[in-house]
MARKE-242602 format. One record per residue (C-alpha): chain; residue in one letter; x, y, z. Coordinates in steps of 0.05 Angstrom, whole numbers, plus 5000, padded with zeros to 4 digits. Layout:
{ch:A&aa:a&px:X&py:Y&pz:Z}
...
This chain:
{ch:A&aa:m&px:2997&py:2372&pz:5088}
{ch:A&aa:l&px:2946&py:2426&pz:5098}
{ch:A&aa:y&px:2946&py:2468&pz:5162}
{ch:A&aa:f&px:2890&py:2510&pz:5192}
{ch:A&aa:i&px:2922&py:2577&pz:5211}
{ch:A&aa:l&px:2889&py:2620&pz:5262}
{ch:A&aa:i&px:2896&py:2693&pz:5246}
{ch:A&aa:i&px:2890&py:2755&pz:5291}
{ch:A&aa:l&px:2858&py:2819&pz:5268}
{ch:A&aa:s&px:2826&py:2884&pz:5292}
{ch:A&aa:l&px:2753&py:2900&pz:5283}
{ch:A&aa:n&px:2690&py:2924&pz:5314}
{ch:A&aa:s&px:2620&py:2931&pz:5291}
{ch:A&aa:v&px:2566&py:2986&pz:5290}
{ch:A&aa:h&px:2492&py:2986&pz:5288}
{ch:A&aa:a&px:2483&py:2986&pz:5213}
{ch:A&aa:g&px:2426&py:2995&pz:5166}
{ch:A&aa:a&px:2416&py:2964&pz:5099}
{ch:A&aa:p&px:2432&py:3000&pz:5033}
{ch:A&aa:v&px:2376&py:3040&pz:5002}
{ch:A&aa:s&px:2366&py:2992&pz:4945}
{ch:A&aa:k&px:2394&py:2930&pz:4911}
{ch:A&aa:q&px:2419&py:2977&pz:4857}
{ch:A&aa:e&px:2459&py:3015&pz:4909}
{ch:A&aa:i&px:2491&py:2948&pz:4929}
{ch:A&aa:n&px:2511&py:2934&pz:4856}
{ch:A&aa:l&px:2542&py:3002&pz:4852}
{ch:A&aa:s&px:2579&py:3005&pz:4918}
{ch:A&aa:f&px:2587&py:2973&pz:4986}
{ch:A&aa:a&px:2602&py:3041&pz:5016}
{ch:A&aa:p&px:2538&py:3052&pz:5053}
{ch:A&aa:i&px:2547&py:2988&pz:5093}
{ch:A&aa:v&px:2621&py:3001&pz:5104}
{ch:A&aa:k&px:2608&py:3071&pz:5131}
{ch:A&aa:k&px:2560&py:3045&pz:5183}
{ch:A&aa:i&px:2601&py:2985&pz:5202}
{ch:A&aa:e&px:2670&py:3016&pz:5210}
{ch:A&aa:p&px:2658&py:3059&pz:5270}
{ch:A&aa:a&px:2646&py:2997&pz:5312}
{ch:A&aa:i&px:2710&py:2962&pz:5291}
{ch:A&aa:v&px:2757&py:2959&pz:5351}
{ch:A&aa:s&px:2829&py:2940&pz:5363}
{ch:A&aa:i&px:2846&py:2896&pz:5424}
{ch:A&aa:y&px:2914&py:2904&pz:5457}
{ch:A&aa:t&px:2933&py:2853&pz:5509}
{ch:A&aa:t&px:2989&py:2839&pz:5557}
{ch:A&aa:q&px:2994&py:2763&pz:5560}
{ch:A&aa:l&px:3032&py:2711&pz:5601}
{ch:A&aa:v&px:3068&py:2663&pz:5553}
{ch:A&aa:e&px:3112&py:2604&pz:5563}
{ch:A&aa:r&px:3186&py:2612&pz:5546}
{ch:A&aa:q&px:3213&py:2559&pz:5499}
{ch:A&aa:i&px:3268&py:2521&pz:5534}
{ch:A&aa:n&px:3320&py:2476&pz:5501}
{ch:A&aa:p&px:3306&py:2408&pz:5531}
{ch:A&aa:l&px:3380&py:2390&pz:5523}
{ch:A&aa:f&px:3399&py:2445&pz:5572}
{ch:A&aa:d&px:3341&py:2445&pz:5618}
{ch:A&aa:e&px:3371&py:2397&pz:5671}
{ch:A&aa:d&px:3398&py:2421&pz:5738}
{ch:A&aa:f&px:3457&py:2377&pz:5722}
{ch:A&aa:f&px:3479&py:2418&pz:5664}
{ch:A&aa:n&px:3461&py:2484&pz:5696}
{ch:A&aa:q&px:3506&py:2472&pz:5756}
{ch:A&aa:f&px:3568&py:2461&pz:5713}
{ch:A&aa:f&px:3555&py:2511&pz:5656}
{ch:A&aa:l&px:3525&py:2565&pz:5700}
{ch:A&aa:y&px:3466&py:2579&pz:5654}
{ch:A&aa:p&px:3425&py:2634&pz:5684}
{ch:A&aa:q&px:3358&py:2613&pz:5715}
{ch:A&aa:l&px:3312&py:2649&pz:5666}
{ch:A&aa:p&px:3238&py:2651&pz:5682}
{ch:A&aa:r&px:3195&py:2598&pz:5647}
{ch:A&aa:q&px:3141&py:2649&pz:5637}
{ch:A&aa:e&px:3145&py:2719&pz:5610}
{ch:A&aa:m&px:3098&py:2777&pz:5592}
{ch:A&aa:a&px:3085&py:2793&pz:5521}
{ch:A&aa:k&px:3043&py:2844&pz:5485}
{ch:A&aa:s&px:2996&py:2828&pz:5426}
{ch:A&aa:m&px:2942&py:2857&pz:5384}
{ch:A&aa:g&px:2876&py:2831&pz:5358}
{ch:A&aa:s&px:2806&py:2852&pz:5339}
{ch:A&aa:g&px:2734&py:2849&pz:5362}
{ch:A&aa:v&px:2665&py:2868&pz:5343}
{ch:A&aa:m&px:2620&py:2913&pz:5386}
{ch:A&aa:i&px:2550&py:2883&pz:5390}
{ch:A&aa:d&px:2513&py:2931&pz:5434}
{ch:A&aa:d&px:2517&py:3005&pz:5458}
{ch:A&aa:k&px:2539&py:2987&pz:5528}
{ch:A&aa:g&px:2606&py:2963&pz:5504}
{ch:A&aa:t&px:2599&py:2886&pz:5496}
{ch:A&aa:i&px:2651&py:2858&pz:5449}
{ch:A&aa:v&px:2657&py:2791&pz:5413}
{ch:A&aa:t&px:2725&py:2766&pz:5393}
{ch:A&aa:c&px:2763&py:2700&pz:5387}
{ch:A&aa:a&px:2785&py:2668&pz:5450}
{ch:A&aa:h&px:2858&py:2661&pz:5426}
{ch:A&aa:v&px:2862&py:2737&pz:5419}
{ch:A&aa:v&px:2855&py:2746&pz:5494}
{ch:A&aa:h&px:2884&py:2678&pz:5519}
{ch:A&aa:n&px:2922&py:2684&pz:5583}
{ch:A&aa:s&px:2913&py:2761&pz:5582}
{ch:A&aa:k&px:2933&py:2798&pz:5645}
{ch:A&aa:e&px:2912&py:2867&pz:5617}
{ch:A&aa:i&px:2863&py:2884&pz:5561}
{ch:A&aa:k&px:2856&py:2953&pz:5527}
{ch:A&aa:v&px:2808&py:2967&pz:5473}
{ch:A&aa:k&px:2817&py:3022&pz:5421}
{ch:A&aa:l&px:2756&py:3048&pz:5383}
{ch:A&aa:s&px:2758&py:3075&pz:5313}
{ch:A&aa:d&px:2756&py:3147&pz:5341}
{ch:A&aa:n&px:2820&py:3130&pz:5380}
{ch:A&aa:r&px:2785&py:3130&pz:5448}
{ch:A&aa:e&px:2813&py:3076&pz:5493}
{ch:A&aa:f&px:2780&py:3035&pz:5548}
{ch:A&aa:p&px:2802&py:2979&pz:5594}
{ch:A&aa:a&px:2763&py:2915&pz:5583}
{ch:A&aa:k&px:2749&py:2852&pz:5622}
{ch:A&aa:i&px:2732&py:2780&pz:5600}
{ch:A&aa:n&px:2660&py:2760&pz:5615}
{ch:A&aa:v&px:2660&py:2689&pz:5589}
{ch:A&aa:v&px:2705&py:2646&pz:5545}
{ch:A&aa:d&px:2684&py:2586&pz:5502}
{ch:A&aa:t&px:2753&py:2556&pz:5486}
{ch:A&aa:q&px:2724&py:2498&pz:5448}
{ch:A&aa:n&px:2694&py:2545&pz:5396}
{ch:A&aa:d&px:2745&py:2600&pz:5401}
{ch:A&aa:i&px:2698&py:2652&pz:5428}
{ch:A&aa:a&px:2707&py:2708&pz:5480}
{ch:A&aa:i&px:2656&py:2759&pz:5504}
{ch:A&aa:l&px:2689&py:2823&pz:5533}
{ch:A&aa:s&px:2658&py:2885&pz:5563}
{ch:A&aa:l&px:2687&py:2956&pz:5565}
{ch:A&aa:e&px:2699&py:2987&pz:5632}
{ch:A&aa:k&px:2689&py:3061&pz:5652}
{ch:A&aa:v&px:2640&py:3074&pz:5594}
{ch:A&aa:s&px:2593&py:3131&pz:5604}
{ch:A&aa:e&px:2568&py:3142&pz:5535}
{ch:A&aa:k&px:2536&py:3100&pz:5480}
{ch:A&aa:i&px:2582&py:3060&pz:5437}
{ch:A&aa:p&px:2571&py:3047&pz:5361}
{ch:A&aa:f&px:2554&py:2974&pz:5347}
{ch:A&aa:v&px:2530&py:2924&pz:5296}
{ch:A&aa:s&px:2466&py:2882&pz:5304}
{ch:A&aa:l&px:2471&py:2806&pz:5306}
{ch:A&aa:v&px:2430&py:2773&pz:5252}
{ch:A&aa:n&px:2364&py:2751&pz:5283}
{ch:A&aa:q&px:2350&py:2690&pz:5241}
{ch:A&aa:d&px:2404&py:2671&pz:5193}
{ch:A&aa:d&px:2369&py:2653&pz:5129}
{ch:A&aa:s&px:2432&py:2666&pz:5086}
{ch:A&aa:e&px:2452&py:2617&pz:5033}
{ch:A&aa:s&px:2513&py:2596&pz:4995}
{ch:A&aa:g&px:2526&py:2648&pz:4943}
{ch:A&aa:d&px:2503&py:2707&pz:4985}
{ch:A&aa:l&px:2549&py:2769&pz:4984}
{ch:A&aa:v&px:2587&py:2783&pz:5048}
{ch:A&aa:l&px:2640&py:2835&pz:5073}
{ch:A&aa:a&px:2698&py:2817&pz:5118}
{ch:A&aa:f&px:2723&py:2872&pz:5163}
{ch:A&aa:g&px:2791&py:2869&pz:5197}
{ch:A&aa:n&px:2863&py:2894&pz:5206}
{ch:A&aa:p&px:2904&py:2848&pz:5162}
{ch:A&aa:f&px:2979&py:2846&pz:5181}
{ch:A&aa:g&px:2964&py:2907&pz:5223}
{ch:A&aa:i&px:2960&py:2955&pz:5166}
{ch:A&aa:g&px:2895&py:2986&pz:5188}
{ch:A&aa:h&px:2821&py:2976&pz:5179}
{ch:A&aa:t&px:2809&py:2939&pz:5114}
{ch:A&aa:v&px:2744&py:2913&pz:5080}
{ch:A&aa:t&px:2741&py:2856&pz:5032}
{ch:A&aa:n&px:2681&py:2825&pz:4995}
{ch:A&aa:g&px:2663&py:2755&pz:4974}
{ch:A&aa:i&px:2607&py:2704&pz:4982}
{ch:A&aa:i&px:2586&py:2649&pz:5030}
{ch:A&aa:s&px:2621&py:2588&pz:5000}
{ch:A&aa:a&px:2585&py:2541&pz:5047}
{ch:A&aa:k&px:2535&py:2551&pz:5104}
{ch:A&aa:t&px:2563&py:2495&pz:5148}
{ch:A&aa:r&px:2633&py:2467&pz:5146}
{ch:A&aa:n&px:2658&py:2420&pz:5201}
{ch:A&aa:v&px:2729&py:2439&pz:5218}
{ch:A&aa:d&px:2762&py:2401&pz:5275}
{ch:A&aa:g&px:2695&py:2386&pz:5307}
{ch:A&aa:r&px:2672&py:2459&pz:5301}
{ch:A&aa:v&px:2616&py:2481&pz:5255}
{ch:A&aa:l&px:2638&py:2543&pz:5216}
{ch:A&aa:l&px:2616&py:2586&pz:5156}
{ch:A&aa:q&px:2662&py:2582&pz:5096}
{ch:A&aa:t&px:2676&py:2645&pz:5054}
{ch:A&aa:d&px:2719&py:2666&pz:4996}
{ch:A&aa:a&px:2724&py:2737&pz:5023}
{ch:A&aa:p&px:2799&py:2749&pz:5029}
{ch:A&aa:i&px:2819&py:2738&pz:5102}
{ch:A&aa:n&px:2892&py:2745&pz:5124}
{ch:A&aa:p&px:2932&py:2743&pz:5188}
{ch:A&aa:g&px:2901&py:2801&pz:5228}
{ch:A&aa:n&px:2829&py:2786&pz:5210}
{ch:A&aa:s&px:2818&py:2736&pz:5267}
{ch:A&aa:g&px:2763&py:2763&pz:5315}
{ch:A&aa:g&px:2735&py:2811&pz:5261}
{ch:A&aa:a&px:2667&py:2814&pz:5229}
{ch:A&aa:l&px:2632&py:2780&pz:5171}
{ch:A&aa:i&px:2573&py:2822&pz:5150}
{ch:A&aa:n&px:2514&py:2808&pz:5105}
{ch:A&aa:m&px:2482&py:2857&pz:5058}
{ch:A&aa:k&px:2433&py:2880&pz:5111}
{ch:A&aa:g&px:2491&py:2905&pz:5152}
{ch:A&aa:e&px:2483&py:2849&pz:5202}
{ch:A&aa:l&px:2535&py:2808&pz:5237}
{ch:A&aa:i&px:2532&py:2735&pz:5213}
{ch:A&aa:g&px:2601&py:2710&pz:5236}
{ch:A&aa:i&px:2671&py:2722&pz:5266}
{ch:A&aa:p&px:2730&py:2705&pz:5221}
{ch:A&aa:n&px:2778&py:2660&pz:5256}
{ch:A&aa:a&px:2817&py:2615&pz:5208}
{ch:A&aa:i&px:2840&py:2602&pz:5138}
{ch:A&aa:l&px:2861&py:2539&pz:5102}
{ch:A&aa:s&px:2930&py:2546&pz:5072}
{ch:A&aa:k&px:2996&py:2512&pz:5061}
{ch:A&aa:t&px:3034&py:2575&pz:5070}
{ch:A&aa:g&px:2994&py:2623&pz:5109}
{ch:A&aa:a&px:2975&py:2663&pz:5048}
{ch:A&aa:n&px:2900&py:2671&pz:5031}
{ch:A&aa:l&px:2874&py:2618&pz:4980}
{ch:A&aa:g&px:2803&py:2638&pz:4982}
{ch:A&aa:i&px:2784&py:2587&pz:5035}
{ch:A&aa:g&px:2766&py:2623&pz:5099}
{ch:A&aa:f&px:2724&py:2607&pz:5160}
{ch:A&aa:a&px:2681&py:2646&pz:5207}
{ch:A&aa:i&px:2646&py:2628&pz:5273}
{ch:A&aa:p&px:2569&py:2633&pz:5260}
{ch:A&aa:v&px:2528&py:2678&pz:5304}
{ch:A&aa:s&px:2485&py:2621&pz:5327}
{ch:A&aa:t&px:2545&py:2593&pz:5364}
{ch:A&aa:i&px:2557&py:2659&pz:5398}
{ch:A&aa:k&px:2487&py:2677&pz:5423}
{ch:A&aa:p&px:2484&py:2625&pz:5482}
{ch:A&aa:l&px:2543&py:2662&pz:5513}
{ch:A&aa:l&px:2509&py:2731&pz:5512}
{ch:A&aa:g&px:2484&py:2757&pz:5577}
{ch:A&aa:l&px:2532&py:2716&pz:5617}
{ch:A&aa:s&px:2573&py:2753&pz:5669}
{ch:A&aa:a&px:2647&py:2751&pz:5690}
{ch:A&aa:k&px:2628&py:2704&pz:5748}
{ch:A&aa:d&px:2608&py:2651&pz:5696}
{ch:A&aa:g&px:2682&py:2648&pz:5671}
{ch:A&aa:k&px:2694&py:2592&pz:5624}
{ch:A&aa:y&px:2631&py:2572&pz:5584}
{ch:A&aa:i&px:2620&py:2496&pz:5577}
{ch:A&aa:r&px:2574&py:2474&pz:5519}
{ch:A&aa:p&px:2517&py:2429&pz:5538}
{ch:A&aa:w&px:2527&py:2355&pz:5523}
{ch:A&aa:i&px:2485&py:2302&pz:5488}
{ch:A&aa:g&px:2536&py:2245&pz:5490}
{ch:A&aa:f&px:2531&py:2216&pz:5421}
{ch:A&aa:k&px:2567&py:2225&pz:5353}
{ch:A&aa:v&px:2531&py:2225&pz:5287}
{ch:A&aa:e&px:2550&py:2222&pz:5212}
{ch:A&aa:t&px:2509&py:2241&pz:5151}
{ch:A&aa:l&px:2466&py:2185&pz:5123}
{ch:A&aa:d&px:2485&py:2179&pz:5050}
{ch:A&aa:a&px:2444&py:2141&pz:4998}
{ch:A&aa:d&px:2483&py:2076&pz:5003}
{ch:A&aa:k&px:2480&py:2074&pz:5078}
{ch:A&aa:a&px:2406&py:2092&pz:5076}
{ch:A&aa:e&px:2393&py:2033&pz:5031}
{ch:A&aa:s&px:2433&py:1986&pz:5074}
{ch:A&aa:f&px:2391&py:2006&pz:5133}
{ch:A&aa:g&px:2328&py:1992&pz:5094}
{ch:A&aa:l&px:2312&py:2066&pz:5090}
{ch:A&aa:k&px:2317&py:2081&pz:5017}
{ch:A&aa:g&px:2298&py:2153&pz:5006}
{ch:A&aa:v&px:2306&py:2174&pz:5078}
{ch:A&aa:k&px:2351&py:2232&pz:5093}
{ch:A&aa:g&px:2382&py:2242&pz:5160}
{ch:A&aa:i&px:2440&py:2223&pz:5205}
{ch:A&aa:f&px:2461&py:2158&pz:5238}
{ch:A&aa:v&px:2490&py:2148&pz:5308}
{ch:A&aa:m&px:2563&py:2127&pz:5302}
{ch:A&aa:a&px:2577&py:2124&pz:5376}
{ch:A&aa:i&px:2542&py:2136&pz:5442}
{ch:A&aa:h&px:2576&py:2149&pz:5509}
{ch:A&aa:d&px:2556&py:2107&pz:5568}
{ch:A&aa:l&px:2537&py:2169&pz:5607}
{ch:A&aa:s&px:2493&py:2199&pz:5551}
{ch:A&aa:p&px:2423&py:2217&pz:5572}
{ch:A&aa:a&px:2400&py:2195&pz:5504}
{ch:A&aa:k&px:2426&py:2126&pz:5518}
{ch:A&aa:k&px:2386&py:2121&pz:5580}
{ch:A&aa:e&px:2324&py:2139&pz:5539}
{ch:A&aa:g&px:2339&py:2081&pz:5490}
{ch:A&aa:l&px:2379&py:2112&pz:5435}
{ch:A&aa:q&px:2428&py:2061&pz:5406}
{ch:A&aa:q&px:2490&py:2060&pz:5361}
{ch:A&aa:g&px:2468&py:2052&pz:5288}
{ch:A&aa:d&px:2400&py:2088&pz:5298}
{ch:A&aa:v&px:2381&py:2135&pz:5244}
{ch:A&aa:i&px:2355&py:2204&pz:5264}
{ch:A&aa:s&px:2314&py:2243&pz:5211}
{ch:A&aa:a&px:2286&py:2301&pz:5252}
{ch:A&aa:v&px:2299&py:2340&pz:5315}
{ch:A&aa:d&px:2235&py:2370&pz:5347}
{ch:A&aa:d&px:2199&py:2352&pz:5283}
{ch:A&aa:n&px:2249&py:2394&pz:5242}
{ch:A&aa:s&px:2283&py:2353&pz:5186}
{ch:A&aa:i&px:2358&py:2342&pz:5197}
{ch:A&aa:e&px:2394&py:2321&pz:5133}
{ch:A&aa:s&px:2467&py:2327&pz:5152}
{ch:A&aa:k&px:2516&py:2321&pz:5208}
{ch:A&aa:d&px:2533&py:2395&pz:5201}
{ch:A&aa:a&px:2462&py:2417&pz:5207}
{ch:A&aa:f&px:2454&py:2374&pz:5269}
{ch:A&aa:d&px:2516&py:2401&pz:5300}
{ch:A&aa:l&px:2495&py:2472&pz:5288}
{ch:A&aa:k&px:2430&py:2457&pz:5320}
{ch:A&aa:m&px:2466&py:2428&pz:5381}
{ch:A&aa:l&px:2507&py:2490&pz:5388}
{ch:A&aa:e&px:2442&py:2529&pz:5402}
{ch:A&aa:m&px:2420&py:2484&pz:5458}
{ch:A&aa:k&px:2420&py:2506&pz:5531}
{ch:A&aa:p&px:2433&py:2462&pz:5593}
{ch:A&aa:d&px:2372&py:2420&pz:5609}
{ch:A&aa:q&px:2336&py:2437&pz:5544}
{ch:A&aa:e&px:2295&py:2380&pz:5521}
{ch:A&aa:l&px:2294&py:2353&pz:5449}
{ch:A&aa:t&px:2255&py:2300&pz:5413}
{ch:A&aa:l&px:2290&py:2255&pz:5365}
{ch:A&aa:t&px:2254&py:2221&pz:5306}
{ch:A&aa:v&px:2290&py:2155&pz:5303}
{ch:A&aa:h&px:2288&py:2096&pz:5252}
{ch:A&aa:r&px:2309&py:2028&pz:5275}
{ch:A&aa:k&px:2297&py:1962&pz:5238}
{ch:A&aa:g&px:2241&py:1990&pz:5196}
{ch:A&aa:e&px:2205&py:2023&pz:5253}
{ch:A&aa:e&px:2199&py:2098&pz:5270}
{ch:A&aa:k&px:2197&py:2121&pz:5343}
{ch:A&aa:k&px:2205&py:2185&pz:5382}
{ch:A&aa:i&px:2258&py:2189&pz:5436}
{ch:A&aa:k&px:2258&py:2246&pz:5485}
{ch:A&aa:t&px:2323&py:2266&pz:5515}
{ch:A&aa:k&px:2359&py:2330&pz:5537}
{ch:A&aa:a&px:2425&py:2367&pz:5535}
{ch:A&aa:i&px:2464&py:2369&pz:5599}
{ch:A&aa:l&px:2528&py:2396&pz:5625}
{ch:A&aa:p&px:2585&py:2344&pz:5612}
{ch:A&aa:p&px:2582&py:2296&pz:5668}
{ch:A&aa:g&px:2640&py:2275&pz:5715}
{ch:A&aa:d&px:2689&py:2314&pz:5755}
{ch:A&aa:k&px:2729&py:2368&pz:5720}
{ch:A&aa:q&px:2791&py:2347&pz:5760}
{ch:A&aa:e&px:2794&py:2274&pz:5778}
{ch:A&aa:k&px:2842&py:2257&pz:5834}
{ch:A&aa:p&px:2906&py:2233&pz:5798}
{ch:A&aa:i&px:2943&py:2168&pz:5813}
{ch:A&aa:k&px:3018&py:2167&pz:5811}
{ch:A&aa:i&px:3050&py:2108&pz:5773}
{ch:A&aa:a&px:3109&py:2075&pz:5810}
{ch:A&aa:g&px:3154&py:2015&pz:5798}
{ch:A&aa:r&px:3184&py:1993&pz:5732}
{ch:A&aa:n&px:3125&py:2015&pz:5691}
{ch:A&aa:p&px:3146&py:2058&pz:5629}
{ch:A&aa:l&px:3099&py:2111&pz:5659}
{ch:A&aa:a&px:3135&py:2112&pz:5726}
{ch:A&aa:g&px:3130&py:2180&pz:5755}
{ch:A&aa:c&px:3071&py:2202&pz:5713}
{ch:A&aa:e&px:3004&py:2219&pz:5744}
{ch:A&aa:i&px:2941&py:2191&pz:5710}
{ch:A&aa:a&px:2865&py:2200&pz:5719}
{ch:A&aa:n&px:2802&py:2177&pz:5686}
{ch:A&aa:l&px:2781&py:2223&pz:5628}
{ch:A&aa:t&px:2710&py:2246&pz:5642}
{ch:A&aa:p&px:2667&py:2286&pz:5593}
{ch:A&aa:a&px:2672&py:2344&pz:5641}
{ch:A&aa:m&px:2749&py:2340&pz:5644}
{ch:A&aa:a&px:2753&py:2334&pz:5568}
{ch:A&aa:s&px:2709&py:2396&pz:5559}
{ch:A&aa:e&px:2750&py:2434&pz:5609}
{ch:A&aa:l&px:2813&py:2417&pz:5570}
{ch:A&aa:g&px:2782&py:2436&pz:5502}
{ch:A&aa:l&px:2782&py:2362&pz:5481}
{ch:A&aa:d&px:2728&py:2321&pz:5446}
{ch:A&aa:s&px:2679&py:2305&pz:5504}
{ch:A&aa:m&px:2666&py:2236&pz:5472}
{ch:A&aa:l&px:2737&py:2213&pz:5483}
{ch:A&aa:t&px:2744&py:2160&pz:5536}
{ch:A&aa:g&px:2808&py:2131&pz:5567}
{ch:A&aa:v&px:2860&py:2150&pz:5617}
{ch:A&aa:i&px:2893&py:2218&pz:5614}
{ch:A&aa:i&px:2964&py:2233&pz:5635}
{ch:A&aa:v&px:2955&py:2293&pz:5683}
{ch:A&aa:k&px:3031&py:2301&pz:5695}
{ch:A&aa:g&px:3085&py:2273&pz:5654}
{ch:A&aa:a&px:3150&py:2249&pz:5686}
{ch:A&aa:a&px:3175&py:2188&pz:5648}
{ch:A&aa:r&px:3242&py:2201&pz:5613}
{ch:A&aa:a&px:3262&py:2175&pz:5546}
{ch:A&aa:n&px:3337&py:2188&pz:5558}
{ch:A&aa:g&px:3383&py:2226&pz:5604}
{ch:A&aa:f&px:3373&py:2293&pz:5571}
{ch:A&aa:g&px:3307&py:2311&pz:5601}
{ch:A&aa:l&px:3262&py:2291&pz:5542}
{ch:A&aa:s&px:3195&py:2266&pz:5565}
{ch:A&aa:l&px:3167&py:2204&pz:5530}
{ch:A&aa:f&px:3098&py:2219&pz:5556}
{ch:A&aa:q&px:3067&py:2287&pz:5564}
{ch:A&aa:a&px:3013&py:2317&pz:5605}
{ch:A&aa:g&px:2949&py:2315&pz:5562}
{ch:A&aa:d&px:2966&py:2249&pz:5530}
{ch:A&aa:i&px:2908&py:2200&pz:5529}
{ch:A&aa:i&px:2922&py:2127&pz:5537}
{ch:A&aa:e&px:2873&py:2089&pz:5491}
{ch:A&aa:e&px:2904&py:2020&pz:5484}
{ch:A&aa:t&px:2954&py:1975&pz:5515}
{ch:A&aa:d&px:2975&py:1912&pz:5477}
{ch:A&aa:g&px:2913&py:1919&pz:5431}
{ch:A&aa:e&px:2864&py:1924&pz:5490}
{ch:A&aa:t&px:2821&py:1984&pz:5497}
{ch:A&aa:v&px:2834&py:2027&pz:5561}
{ch:A&aa:k&px:2770&py:2057&pz:5588}
{ch:A&aa:s&px:2791&py:2073&pz:5660}
{ch:A&aa:v&px:2848&py:2073&pz:5709}
{ch:A&aa:d&px:2824&py:2004&pz:5734}
{ch:A&aa:d&px:2827&py:1979&pz:5663}
{ch:A&aa:f&px:2899&py:2004&pz:5656}
{ch:A&aa:r&px:2920&py:1974&pz:5721}
{ch:A&aa:r&px:2890&py:1907&pz:5703}
{ch:A&aa:l&px:2920&py:1905&pz:5634}
{ch:A&aa:v&px:2990&py:1925&pz:5655}
{ch:A&aa:k&px:2993&py:1880&pz:5717}
{ch:A&aa:d&px:3039&py:1831&pz:5683}
{ch:A&aa:g&px:3074&py:1881&pz:5638}
{ch:A&aa:m&px:3060&py:1907&pz:5569}
{ch:A&aa:k&px:3094&py:1911&pz:5502}
{ch:A&aa:s&px:3059&py:1969&pz:5468}
{ch:A&aa:m&px:3015&py:2028&pz:5482}
{ch:A&aa:v&px:2971&py:2073&pz:5438}
{ch:A&aa:v&px:2969&py:2146&pz:5460}
{ch:A&aa:r&px:2928&py:2202&pz:5431}
{ch:A&aa:r&px:2966&py:2268&pz:5430}
{ch:A&aa:g&px:2924&py:2322&pz:5400}
{ch:A&aa:n&px:2900&py:2298&pz:5332}
{ch:A&aa:q&px:2953&py:2245&pz:5329}
{ch:A&aa:r&px:2950&py:2171&pz:5351}
{ch:A&aa:l&px:3019&py:2148&pz:5371}
{ch:A&aa:t&px:3042&py:2075&pz:5383}
{ch:A&aa:f&px:3098&py:2066&pz:5432}
{ch:A&aa:k&px:3138&py:1999&pz:5439}
{ch:A&aa:v&px:3151&py:1998&pz:5513}
{ch:A&aa:g&px:3165&py:1924&pz:5526}
């Protein structure tokens, strides 16, 4: 089984110019490296982490007889990562996991100057954090963000980072794919060597511009296999200019899922030769559904710009702002029409009032609530998911304190019937149940409970 391994690194960026000539690129990357390295920074954090507790000895019953000390369930830990300076005022882009749960953040520049930093905004869904240096009185070296990324697969790139904490390191490679969908996120793929410690660093084009932030590799062992991923700058730009009061950033929501329309599907839809995407699913609360978009519709363009793949569409949606309008060119039953819709903030309450389950139900003691798009986004889940979420787990599988159900589990089915709401769940289990399908992370688990 392949695992995506997130990797932490140290780096920053500097306002960089292009090499004098293509011949200079062929001979050496040194002109770019010299301009970029001064803006590479190291990020040191003090984080609050959960202490791992053996569930077999986490019961008051055992503690009172064996006198196990009551250790705190949380403790402070120090970690190091990297970031990229994107303006002379001290704005830094890094990965969200680098500063997750940080109580204190310090940033060390390449010239060994240190500054305290604060988090301006975090987009956990796309693993992005924007920081700002505090107590800065002078201009800071930085790297420019690519204005319009016209890069292509095969273009040369440089990856800056601090692999394994050995110090600033530069590697080179190419863009292997402009868009790659990884766990619902649209990423750049590169073969530039990326190792643990590179996460939060910089992927730079031959003009000395920032085009991405390395954040993951695909590997069975954790070693680099030439398949690395970076967050594209287009995903980062909507977060710039937001202040600390904005806090957690929530991506605008359109409320439908699409897939690439291949030749066979196009022919089955009577659209031979048409390229685009088709609507796989649409949420009941989607503004597009209210305007007439239907499951099975084929979309060939957005705002009159051709869309030929799911990845291209997803990348376009990442650039959207709340309440921004868009026009879809839709094909349905041989007819073409225009549907105007807009991106909105995920609807629903972020924190639905939970209901505690009582009685002989297998979920007795658990607290459940309707899963809204807003709540899903807040939890970093797919905002198209529907069902009932377990807000607090309490049901026990045995007498040793092991929970059968966990907070964050999503109840999708009971006895083969789809669960869309708490009311659905109550109705379906009124006379008991024999099985339940629960989504836990990327897994769908079936429990025999009757």
